[in-house]
N, C-alpha and C positions, 0 to 999 in steps of 0.2 A: 504494500500500500504506500502511496506517495504522501510526502509531508507538505505538498504544495497547498497554499491557501488561495482560493479565488474569491473575489468579492462579486456580488451580484444583487439584483433587485427583482422582485416579483412583479411581473407585468401581465395582467389579465390571466392570472393563475399559472404563469410559466416563469421559471427562474431564468433570468437573462444574466449570464456571466459577463464580467468585464474582461477584456484582454483576448488572448488567443483562444479560439474555440477548442474544445476537447474532442477527441475522436469518438465516434459512435460506440456505444457500449461501455464507456468509461464509468466505473462505479464511483460515486461521490457521497460524502456525508454532508447533509445540509444542516446548519446550525443557525436558527433564526436569532437575530440580535434584538428585534422588537416584536411585541405581540402583533398579531394580525389586526388590521383596522376594520375588518368586516363586521357590520352591525349584526346583532342577534335578531332573529325573526321576531321575538317578543317586542322589540323596540321599533320595529319597522312601522312607519306611519299608516300603511294600508291595513295593518292588523287592527288598529284601534278605531277605524272610522265607523265600524258597525256597532261598536260597544254601546253607545248612548242613543241609538235610534229607537224612537217609540213607534214608528210607523210599520215596523216589521215584527213578525212573530218571534218569540224567543227560540223556538225550535228551528234549527238551521235548515232542515229540509223544507219546512213550510215557508221560511223566509226566502229561500231560493225560488220556490213556486211563485210567491208574491212578486218578486223582482222580475221573474220571467213574464208574468202576465202584464206587468207595467211596461216592460220592454216591447212586448208584442202589441201594445196599444189597448189592452183590456184593463182599463182603470177601474178600480173598485170605489167609485165615488157615488 
C-alpha cells in the first residue's frame, strides 16, 4: 500500500482528486476532514409544508385522494 496522500473534494457525490489522476482500479482510503453538508430529510422544507394544513384529512391516503380530486378539477366546495 502506498503512503501517498491526495487531496480532493466531493462534487455531486464523486470524489475529485487534485493532481495527477490515479490508474483505474487503484485502491484508496478516503478520510473525510469535514462532516457532510447534506441536510437531513426531517429538516427539508417540503416535509413540513403539510404539517399544519387543516384542509386535508389526517390520514395520508385520504389526503392524497383529496389532493388528486382538487388537481383533476373536482373541488369539494
